[in-house]
N, C-alpha and C positions, 0 to 999 in steps of 0.2 A: 285504612288500618293504621293504628298507631304501631308505632314498635316496638315488642314488648322490653319492657325496663327503660323506656325514654325515658318517661315519667321522673319517675329515679334520680335518671343521672342529671335530666335538666334539673332537677331540684337540686340536686349533690353540685352542678356546678355552680347556680347562683349562688348556693352560704361559699365557697368558696372565695365567688364576686365578689363576696359581701365583705370577706372577711379582705381580698387584694384590697378592696377603693379603702375599707377603716384604716387599713395600716398604714396608708398614701396620707389619709389624713390626717390622722394622731400624729405621723411622723415628724409630716410638712407645721404641725403646730409648734410642736416642742424643738425645733431647728429653728424656729422666729419667723416662720408663715402665718399665715394668714389666710384662714381656710372660706371663704364664699359659700362655696356649696359643693355636698357630695351627692353624686346621682347613681342608683342601681335601675334597671332595665331587664326585663324576661327576657326580652328577646321573641323569636330568634334572630341573632343570635344572642347570647349575654354578652352584658356590656357594662361599664361605666365609666361614671368618668372625678376626679377630682378639680373644682375650681379655687386654684388661690393666688396669692401673686405674697412676692421675698423672695421666694427661691426659685430660677432659671432650670429647669431642669429638663425640659420638655422643648425648649426654643430651637430651628434648624438652626442656627447659628451657634446652638449652643458648642463648645471646646473649652481645653483647658486654657489654650490659648485667651493668654492675660488674665489671669482667672485664679489666685491664688489659692494651695491646698486644700485651704476652710473649706471655700465655695464646693471649693470641686468633692471634694469628702461629702458636703453637705448634700445634692444633684445624685452624687451616687448610693447615699445610704437610702434620700428618696427613693428613688428607682427601683432596687432591690427590697425594700419589701413589702411593697406587695405584692412579687413572684414567690417572696421566702412564705409570706402571711399566707398567698390563695395556699401553698401546698402542704401547708402547716395544716390547713382549716381542713385540705381536703383526705390526709390521713387520719384525720383523727383525735381519738387518744394513745392511736397502735405511733403516733409519730415519731422517731428516733431523731435523739438528739443530733441537730449539725447534719442529719438527711438533709434537708431543703440546701442550707447553708452549698452541700457536696455535689447536687445536682444541678445548681443552678452554675457554681463556679468547675465545672465539672464542661460544660453545656460553655460556657464563654471562654477559655482554654478550648478550646474546638474550632470556636470560632477568630478566636486571635490567627491561629495558625493555618486554617483553611475556612474564610467567610462561605463561602459557599459550600461545604460540608453538614450543614446543619440551621434549620429554621428559628428564629429564635423568638420568645415573646418580642414587642416593641421597645416595652421596660430593659431590658436583658440586652436586647440590641446597643441599646443608647447610652450604655456604660462601657461598652467593650468600642461603640465608640470614644467615646470620652477619652478611653484609656488609649487607647490608638494614640489618639492626639497628643497625649500631655508625654507620653515614650517611646510617641513613635517607634520607625518600622524597626528599628536595628535596635531594638532591646525590649526582645519578645518577655527575655527573662524576667526584669521586674515588669510587664504588666501580670508577667504572670503568680509572681509574689504578690502583688500586691492585689490578687482577685483573691489566693486565695485569705489573705488576709483579712482583708471587708466583708467578703460573703462572713465568715463566720464572726465577724465581731455585728455583720447584721442581723444574722440569726439571734445571736443570745440578743440586742436591742429588744428585736419584736417582741421573744417571748419574755421577756423582763415585762413589756409594755401588753402582755397574753390578754389581760381585764380590763383596760380600756377598748384595746381592739377588738373585743366580740360585744363590749356593749353597744360600741359604735352599730359593727355591724349587725345585732338582732336590729335592732334599731332602724338599720337603714333598708332591712327586709322588711316590717314590719308597712313601713312609708313610702319608702323609693327615691326620698330625697331628704336630707338634710339640709339643713343653713349652718353655717359657720356657728352660730348660738347655740342652736341645739348640740353643733360637737364642743361647744364648752365644757358641759356639762357632766357629761360622759370623764372627765382627764381628771378629775379629783383623785383618782387610783394611777395614776401615773406619774413616772420619774422624771427624772430630769435629763434634757437631749445625752447622745452617749456624747464623751470622752476624746474630745476631737485630740487632743493632743498624742494618744494610742491610736487611734486609727490616723493619723500624719505621718507614723513613724514606717508606715508601708511604701510613704511618697520620696523618693529624690530630693532634694534641696536643688 
């Protein structure tokens, strides 16, 4: 027997995940990456991925070592855009401004202090790793300040791009897969990439 409400929860999860992948794709493109393909699958479990080149956001060897601040911030903006968009989509019209950023920032702060205390989404965990590599174990205060600064900026940027993200998500739900050429047709409403100068203010020289 199907679990009561299970189908609705599944559809809600699929809707949220579509926005997650759409945000990754839109942000990657606007920051100079080239998206090759976006996929969404209904599972179970619900899942998806974005294949692209130009932003090394998830490589196992990715760290801040030898990476300038601009590239580090691009990685973090890309990684956080997905989870933050997913939360906004789940909350719907009732989404409170900066609530998604606050939740993600709180989770990252807990993980920075005690990694075993919380299970993070892989994207968020990757950001924690990048910040730990960049600031080192002796500068928790610097990492914490960067977390708050970047999470709020990313949520604001995601909200600015919401029209484009929603359009991509809706098409992804219909088709299950989009090419990079498909994506470009949805970006006429997008605005330029975030101001990296403002974002870089969070990082010490």
